[in-house]
matplotlib code that plots the C-alpha trace (Angstrom):
import matplotlib.pyplot as plt

x = [-7.9, -9.9, -8.9, -10.3, -13.7, -13.9, -13.4, -15.7, -18.5, -17.9, -18.0, -21.3, -23.0, -22.0, -23.5, -26.9, -27.2, -26.7, -29.1, -31.7, -31.3, -31.5, -34.7, -36.5, -35.4, -36.4, -40.1, -40.3, -39.3, -42.0, -44.5, -43.6, -44.1, -47.4, -50.4, -52.9, -56.5, -59.6, -62.6, -66.0, -66.6, -70.2, -72.5, -73.2, -69.8, -68.5, -65.6, -62.3, -61.2, -58.0, -58.9, -60.0, -62.1, -63.8, -67.8, -68.5, -67.2, -69.2, -72.2, -70.3, -72.7, -69.7, -66.0, -63.3, -60.2, -56.8, -55.6, -53.4, -54.4, -53.3, -55.6, -58.9, -60.9, -63.0, -63.1, -62.0, -64.5, -65.5, -65.2, -61.6, -59.9, -59.7]
y = [34.5, 36.1, 33.4, 30.8, 32.8, 33.0, 29.1, 28.2, 30.6, 29.1, 25.4, 26.4, 27.9, 24.7, 22.5, 24.6, 24.4, 20.5, 20.0, 22.1, 20.2, 16.8, 17.6, 18.6, 15.8, 13.5, 14.8, 14.6, 10.9, 10.3, 12.2, 9.9, 6.7, 7.8, 5.8, 7.3, 6.5, 7.4, 9.4, 10.3, 14.1, 13.5, 14.7, 11.1, 9.5, 8.0, 5.7, 5.6, 3.2, 1.9, 0.9, 3.5, 0.8, -0.1, -1.1, 1.2, 4.0, 3.6, 5.2, 8.2, 11.1, 13.6, 13.8, 11.2, 12.5, 10.8, 12.0, 10.9, 8.5, 10.8, 13.6, 12.0, 10.6, 7.9, 4.2, 1.9, 0.4, -3.0, -4.0, -3.1, -2.6, -6.3]
z = [84.3, 81.5, 79.0, 81.5, 81.8, 78.0, 77.7, 80.4, 79.0, 75.5, 76.9, 78.8, 75.6, 73.6, 76.4, 76.5, 72.9, 72.7, 75.6, 73.7, 70.5, 72.3, 74.0, 71.0, 68.8, 71.4, 71.7, 67.9, 68.1, 70.7, 68.6, 65.6, 67.6, 69.2, 67.7, 65.2, 65.4, 63.5, 64.9, 63.3, 64.0, 64.1, 67.0, 68.0, 67.6, 70.9, 70.1, 68.2, 65.6, 64.7, 61.1, 58.5, 56.8, 60.0, 59.6, 62.6, 60.6, 57.6, 59.5, 60.2, 59.0, 59.3, 58.5, 59.7, 61.0, 61.9, 65.4, 68.0, 70.5, 73.5, 72.3, 72.7, 75.5, 74.2, 74.3, 71.6, 68.8, 69.6, 66.0, 65.2, 68.5, 69.2]

ax = plt.figure().add_subplot(projection="3d")
ax.plot(x, y, z, "-o")
ax.set_aspect("equal")
plt.show()
């Protein structure tokens, strides 16, 4: 009886560890596939850009940042998003 409990407990611990590892690697894979876009951090910036060398970003008076698309709430630039 005691041996059965030890085996069951060991199996549960292995199962829990494998589930935890599987979840974290899946999240990492999803993050790696998420599209990255460029935004101007200036006060009048309103759109995101798919291309770093977009003509619209040349007017940026502040810095340009590369960010995940899901982290922003801006419409796409009409120049580079087509």
